mmCIF file of the C-alpha atoms, coordinates in Angstrom:
data_MODEL
# 
_entry.id   MODEL 
# 
loop_
_atom_site.group_PDB 
_atom_site.id 
_atom_site.type_symbol 
_atom_site.label_atom_id 
_atom_site.label_alt_id 
_atom_site.label_comp_id 
_atom_site.label_asym_id 
_atom_site.label_entity_id 
_atom_site.label_seq_id 
_atom_site.pdbx_PDB_ins_code 
_atom_site.Cartn_x 
_atom_site.Cartn_y 
_atom_site.Cartn_z 
_atom_site.occupancy 
_atom_site.B_iso_or_equiv 
_atom_site.pdbx_formal_charge 
_atom_site.auth_seq_id 
_atom_site.auth_comp_id 
_atom_site.auth_asym_id 
_atom_site.auth_atom_id 
_atom_site.pdbx_PDB_model_num 
ATOM 1   C CA . MET A 1 1   ? 160.259 117.792 198.289 1.00 0.00 ? 1   MET A CA 1 
ATOM 2   C CA . GLY A 1 2   ? 156.731 117.662 197.200 1.00 0.00 ? 2   GLY A CA 1 
ATOM 3   C CA . ALA A 1 3   ? 157.512 119.793 194.058 1.00 0.00 ? 3   ALA A CA 1 
ATOM 4   C CA . LEU A 1 4   ? 160.516 117.342 193.324 1.00 0.00 ? 4   LEU A CA 1 
ATOM 5   C CA . ALA A 1 5   ? 158.361 114.306 193.801 1.00 0.00 ? 5   ALA A CA 1 
ATOM 6   C CA . ALA A 1 6   ? 155.479 115.719 191.403 1.00 0.00 ? 6   ALA A CA 1 
ATOM 7   C CA . GLY A 1 7   ? 158.284 116.546 188.747 1.00 0.00 ? 7   GLY A CA 1 
ATOM 8   C CA . SER A 1 8   ? 159.657 113.102 188.939 1.00 0.00 ? 8   SER A CA 1 
ATOM 9   C CA . LEU A 1 9   ? 156.178 111.702 188.328 1.00 0.00 ? 9   LEU A CA 1 
ATOM 10  C CA . VAL A 1 10  ? 155.642 113.949 185.425 1.00 0.00 ? 10  VAL A CA 1 
ATOM 11  C CA . CYS A 1 11  ? 158.848 112.790 183.952 1.00 0.00 ? 11  CYS A CA 1 
ATOM 12  C CA . ALA A 1 12  ? 157.953 109.141 184.497 1.00 0.00 ? 12  ALA A CA 1 
ATOM 13  C CA . VAL A 1 13  ? 155.162 109.482 181.762 1.00 0.00 ? 13  VAL A CA 1 
ATOM 14  C CA . SER A 1 14  ? 156.893 107.940 178.549 1.00 0.00 ? 14  SER A CA 1 
ATOM 15  C CA . PRO A 1 15  ? 156.914 110.106 175.334 1.00 0.00 ? 15  PRO A CA 1 
ATOM 16  C CA . THR A 1 16  ? 154.526 107.431 173.917 1.00 0.00 ? 16  THR A CA 1 
ATOM 17  C CA . GLU A 1 17  ? 152.035 107.948 176.519 1.00 0.00 ? 17  GLU A CA 1 
ATOM 18  C CA . LYS A 1 18  ? 152.402 111.658 175.912 1.00 0.00 ? 18  LYS A CA 1 
ATOM 19  C CA . ALA A 1 19  ? 151.640 111.289 172.312 1.00 0.00 ? 19  ALA A CA 1 
ATOM 20  C CA . LEU A 1 20  ? 148.663 108.983 172.922 1.00 0.00 ? 20  LEU A CA 1 
ATOM 21  C CA . LEU A 1 21  ? 147.196 111.395 175.461 1.00 0.00 ? 21  LEU A CA 1 
ATOM 22  C CA . ASN A 1 22  ? 148.192 114.160 173.136 1.00 0.00 ? 22  ASN A CA 1 
ATOM 23  C CA . ILE A 1 23  ? 149.870 116.106 175.776 1.00 0.00 ? 23  ILE A CA 1 
ATOM 24  C CA . ALA A 1 24  ? 153.221 117.934 175.542 1.00 0.00 ? 24  ALA A CA 1 
ATOM 25  C CA . ASN A 1 25  ? 154.121 119.498 178.966 1.00 0.00 ? 25  ASN A CA 1 
ATOM 26  C CA . ALA A 1 26  ? 151.107 119.037 181.120 1.00 0.00 ? 26  ALA A CA 1 
ATOM 27  C CA . SER A 1 27  ? 151.060 117.484 184.329 1.00 0.00 ? 27  SER A CA 1 
ATOM 28  C CA . PRO A 1 28  ? 148.750 114.537 184.995 1.00 0.00 ? 28  PRO A CA 1 
ATOM 29  C CA . PHE A 1 29  ? 147.551 116.234 188.091 1.00 0.00 ? 29  PHE A CA 1 
ATOM 30  C CA . SER A 1 30  ? 146.487 119.449 186.527 1.00 0.00 ? 30  SER A CA 1 
ATOM 31  C CA . PRO A 1 31  ? 142.731 120.111 185.642 1.00 0.00 ? 31  PRO A CA 1 
ATOM 32  C CA . PHE A 1 32  ? 141.711 120.337 181.897 1.00 0.00 ? 32  PHE A CA 1 
ATOM 33  C CA . SER A 1 33  ? 141.689 123.591 180.435 1.00 0.00 ? 33  SER A CA 1 
ATOM 34  C CA . PRO A 1 34  ? 138.289 124.929 178.910 1.00 0.00 ? 34  PRO A CA 1 
ATOM 35  C CA . LEU A 1 35  ? 140.425 125.440 175.544 1.00 0.00 ? 35  LEU A CA 1 
ATOM 36  C CA . SER A 1 36  ? 142.368 122.177 175.993 1.00 0.00 ? 36  SER A CA 1 
ATOM 37  C CA . PRO A 1 37  ? 142.483 120.054 172.677 1.00 0.00 ? 37  PRO A CA 1 
ATOM 38  C CA . ARG A 1 38  ? 141.618 117.100 174.935 1.00 0.00 ? 38  ARG A CA 1 
ATOM 39  C CA . ASP A 1 39  ? 138.554 118.702 175.931 1.00 0.00 ? 39  ASP A CA 1 
ATOM 40  C CA . PRO A 1 40  ? 135.461 117.284 174.045 1.00 0.00 ? 40  PRO A CA 1 
ATOM 41  C CA . LEU A 1 41  ? 133.512 120.376 174.738 1.00 0.00 ? 41  LEU A CA 1 
ATOM 42  C CA . SER A 1 42  ? 136.324 122.762 173.338 1.00 0.00 ? 42  SER A CA 1 
ATOM 43  C CA . PRO A 1 43  ? 135.255 124.853 170.369 1.00 0.00 ? 43  PRO A CA 1 
ATOM 44  C CA . ARG A 1 44  ? 138.503 123.652 168.783 1.00 0.00 ? 44  ARG A CA 1 
ATOM 45  C CA . TYR A 1 45  ? 137.674 119.826 168.983 1.00 0.00 ? 45  TYR A CA 1 
ATOM 46  C CA . PRO A 1 46  ? 134.797 119.247 166.563 1.00 0.00 ? 46  PRO A CA 1 
ATOM 47  C CA . THR A 1 47  ? 132.650 116.638 167.694 1.00 0.00 ? 47  THR A CA 1 
ATOM 48  C CA . SER A 1 48  ? 130.939 115.893 164.351 1.00 0.00 ? 48  SER A CA 1 
ATOM 49  C CA . PRO A 1 49  ? 132.507 114.810 161.073 1.00 0.00 ? 49  PRO A CA 1 
ATOM 50  C CA . LEU A 1 50  ? 130.283 117.564 159.342 1.00 0.00 ? 50  LEU A CA 1 
ATOM 51  C CA . GLY A 1 51  ? 132.049 120.221 161.332 1.00 0.00 ? 51  GLY A CA 1 
ATOM 52  C CA . PRO A 1 52  ? 131.707 121.929 164.639 1.00 0.00 ? 52  PRO A CA 1 
ATOM 53  C CA . SER A 1 53  ? 128.085 122.342 166.016 1.00 0.00 ? 53  SER A CA 1 
ATOM 54  C CA . GLY A 1 54  ? 126.314 125.702 166.045 1.00 0.00 ? 54  GLY A CA 1 
ATOM 55  C CA . PRO A 1 55  ? 124.759 127.928 163.311 1.00 0.00 ? 55  PRO A CA 1 
ATOM 56  C CA . GLY A 1 56  ? 127.202 129.126 160.864 1.00 0.00 ? 56  GLY A CA 1 
ATOM 57  C CA . GLY A 1 57  ? 130.238 127.455 162.002 1.00 0.00 ? 57  GLY A CA 1 
ATOM 58  C CA . PRO A 1 58  ? 133.306 127.409 159.840 1.00 0.00 ? 58  PRO A CA 1 
ATOM 59  C CA . GLY A 1 59  ? 132.678 123.521 158.897 1.00 0.00 ? 59  GLY A CA 1 
ATOM 60  C CA . ALA A 1 60  ? 129.150 123.886 158.693 1.00 0.00 ? 60  ALA A CA 1 
ATOM 61  C CA . PRO A 1 61  ? 127.640 121.988 155.730 1.00 0.00 ? 61  PRO A CA 1 
ATOM 62  C CA . VAL A 1 62  ? 125.653 123.910 153.033 1.00 0.00 ? 62  VAL A CA 1 
ATOM 63  C CA . GLY A 1 63  ? 121.784 123.204 152.963 1.00 0.00 ? 63  GLY A CA 1 
ATOM 64  C CA . PRO A 1 64  ? 118.845 122.964 155.236 1.00 0.00 ? 64  PRO A CA 1 
ATOM 65  C CA . PHE A 1 65  ? 120.005 120.273 157.500 1.00 0.00 ? 65  PHE A CA 1 
ATOM 66  C CA . GLY A 1 66  ? 122.948 119.429 159.699 1.00 0.00 ? 66  GLY A CA 1 
ATOM 67  C CA . PRO A 1 67  ? 124.848 121.221 162.534 1.00 0.00 ? 67  PRO A CA 1 
ATOM 68  C CA . GLY A 1 68  ? 124.961 124.599 160.800 1.00 0.00 ? 68  GLY A CA 1 
ATOM 69  C CA . SER A 1 69  ? 121.292 125.084 159.928 1.00 0.00 ? 69  SER A CA 1 
ATOM 70  C CA . PRO A 1 70  ? 119.616 127.870 161.087 1.00 0.00 ? 70  PRO A CA 1 
ATOM 71  C CA . ILE A 1 71  ? 117.135 127.516 164.006 1.00 0.00 ? 71  ILE A CA 1 
ATOM 72  C CA . SER A 1 72  ? 113.512 128.290 162.971 1.00 0.00 ? 72  SER A CA 1 
ATOM 73  C CA . PRO A 1 73  ? 110.644 129.139 165.298 1.00 0.00 ? 73  PRO A CA 1 
ATOM 74  C CA . TRP A 1 74  ? 108.780 126.461 163.235 1.00 0.00 ? 74  TRP A CA 1 
ATOM 75  C CA . SER A 1 75  ? 111.293 123.794 164.002 1.00 0.00 ? 75  SER A CA 1 
ATOM 76  C CA . PRO A 1 76  ? 109.416 122.285 166.886 1.00 0.00 ? 76  PRO A CA 1 
ATOM 77  C CA . LEU A 1 77  ? 106.503 121.379 164.431 1.00 0.00 ? 77  LEU A CA 1 
ATOM 78  C CA . ARG A 1 78  ? 108.739 119.329 162.154 1.00 0.00 ? 78  ARG A CA 1 
ATOM 79  C CA . PRO A 1 79  ? 108.986 115.680 162.510 1.00 0.00 ? 79  PRO A CA 1 
ATOM 80  C CA . MET A 1 80  ? 111.470 114.669 165.195 1.00 0.00 ? 80  MET A CA 1 
ATOM 81  C CA . GLY A 1 81  ? 111.885 110.957 164.578 1.00 0.00 ? 81  GLY A CA 1 
ATOM 82  C CA . PRO A 1 82  ? 109.721 107.878 164.102 1.00 0.00 ? 82  PRO A CA 1 
ATOM 83  C CA . TRP A 1 83  ? 108.651 107.882 167.736 1.00 0.00 ? 83  TRP A CA 1 
ATOM 84  C CA . THR A 1 84  ? 107.414 111.440 167.504 1.00 0.00 ? 84  THR A CA 1 
ATOM 85  C CA . PRO A 1 85  ? 105.375 111.815 164.299 1.00 0.00 ? 85  PRO A CA 1 
ATOM 86  C CA . TRP A 1 86  ? 104.332 115.465 165.031 1.00 0.00 ? 86  TRP A CA 1 
ATOM 87  C CA . GLY A 1 87  ? 106.543 117.606 167.211 1.00 0.00 ? 87  GLY A CA 1 
ATOM 88  C CA . PRO A 1 88  ? 106.697 117.378 171.156 1.00 0.00 ? 88  PRO A CA 1 
ATOM 89  C CA . ILE A 1 89  ? 103.759 115.591 172.816 1.00 0.00 ? 89  ILE A CA 1 
ATOM 90  C CA . LEU A 1 90  ? 102.557 117.754 175.711 1.00 0.00 ? 90  LEU A CA 1 
ATOM 91  C CA . PRO A 1 91  ? 100.768 116.228 178.614 1.00 0.00 ? 91  PRO A CA 1 
ATOM 92  C CA . GLY A 1 92  ? 97.120  115.905 177.771 1.00 0.00 ? 92  GLY A CA 1 
ATOM 93  C CA . GLY A 1 93  ? 97.463  117.261 174.474 1.00 0.00 ? 93  GLY A CA 1 
ATOM 94  C CA . PRO A 1 94  ? 96.741  115.638 171.055 1.00 0.00 ? 94  PRO A CA 1 
ATOM 95  C CA . LEU A 1 95  ? 99.207  112.913 169.555 1.00 0.00 ? 95  LEU A CA 1 
ATOM 96  C CA . SER A 1 96  ? 99.189  114.262 166.046 1.00 0.00 ? 96  SER A CA 1 
ATOM 97  C CA . PRO A 1 97  ? 97.132  116.559 163.995 1.00 0.00 ? 97  PRO A CA 1 
ATOM 98  C CA . LEU A 1 98  ? 95.192  113.453 162.717 1.00 0.00 ? 98  LEU A CA 1 
ATOM 99  C CA . SER A 1 99  ? 93.990  112.568 166.081 1.00 0.00 ? 99  SER A CA 1 
ATOM 100 C CA . PRO A 1 100 ? 93.007  115.771 167.945 1.00 0.00 ? 100 PRO A CA 1 
ATOM 101 C CA . LEU A 1 101 ? 90.419  114.347 170.248 1.00 0.00 ? 101 LEU A CA 1 
ATOM 102 C CA . LEU A 1 102 ? 92.066  110.882 171.224 1.00 0.00 ? 102 LEU A CA 1 
ATOM 103 C CA . PRO A 1 103 ? 95.088  111.456 173.432 1.00 0.00 ? 103 PRO A CA 1 
ATOM 104 C CA . LEU A 1 104 ? 96.327  108.403 175.130 1.00 0.00 ? 104 LEU A CA 1 
ATOM 105 C CA . GLY A 1 105 ? 95.591  107.902 178.776 1.00 0.00 ? 105 GLY A CA 1 
ATOM 106 C CA . PRO A 1 106 ? 98.503  108.225 181.193 1.00 0.00 ? 106 PRO A CA 1 
ATOM 107 C CA . THR A 1 107 ? 98.441  104.408 181.594 1.00 0.00 ? 107 THR A CA 1 
ATOM 108 C CA . GLY A 1 108 ? 98.661  103.704 177.963 1.00 0.00 ? 108 GLY A CA 1 
ATOM 109 C CA . PRO A 1 109 ? 96.690  101.165 176.060 1.00 0.00 ? 109 PRO A CA 1 
ATOM 110 C CA . ILE A 1 110 ? 94.804  98.594  177.825 1.00 0.00 ? 110 ILE A CA 1 
ATOM 111 C CA . ALA A 1 111 ? 95.152  94.881  177.233 1.00 0.00 ? 111 ALA A CA 1 
ATOM 112 C CA . PRO A 1 112 ? 92.144  92.578  176.850 1.00 0.00 ? 112 PRO A CA 1 
ATOM 113 C CA . VAL A 1 113 ? 90.999  90.293  179.615 1.00 0.00 ? 113 VAL A CA 1 
ATOM 114 C CA . GLY A 1 114 ? 89.187  87.591  178.187 1.00 0.00 ? 114 GLY A CA 1 
ATOM 115 C CA . LYS A 1 115 ? 87.057  88.944  175.715 1.00 0.00 ? 115 LYS A CA 1 
ATOM 116 C CA . THR A 1 116 ? 86.248  92.396  177.341 1.00 0.00 ? 116 THR A CA 1 
ATOM 117 C CA . TYR A 1 117 ? 88.527  95.315  178.010 1.00 0.00 ? 117 TYR A CA 1 
ATOM 118 C CA . THR A 1 118 ? 89.002  96.646  181.430 1.00 0.00 ? 118 THR A CA 1 
ATOM 119 C CA . GLN A 1 119 ? 90.543  99.693  182.659 1.00 0.00 ? 119 GLN A CA 1 
# 
């Protein structure tokens, strides 16, 4: 009786809902398959308009940048965005090659109180 009830629930899904969910004969109670086309982590489901991520993928763009670019041992030293001008900021290390002796303290910059700075 349980199989009959589960089968009737599967048949209760309309063809429009199946088309919207991109399923043909799947049960709504079955777990996702690792290679399911609905799985966003599936290698058959590209997450980027430039192609699948990973070096040398079939849809990788040509050039030094993008999801298909090779990983270099020098990549941690390249600029990673406006908030990190010089690679990863390690605890207690310099912020950039231009300020090797002036790392920020753990509390950050101090605000002036009156006309003097207190810490």
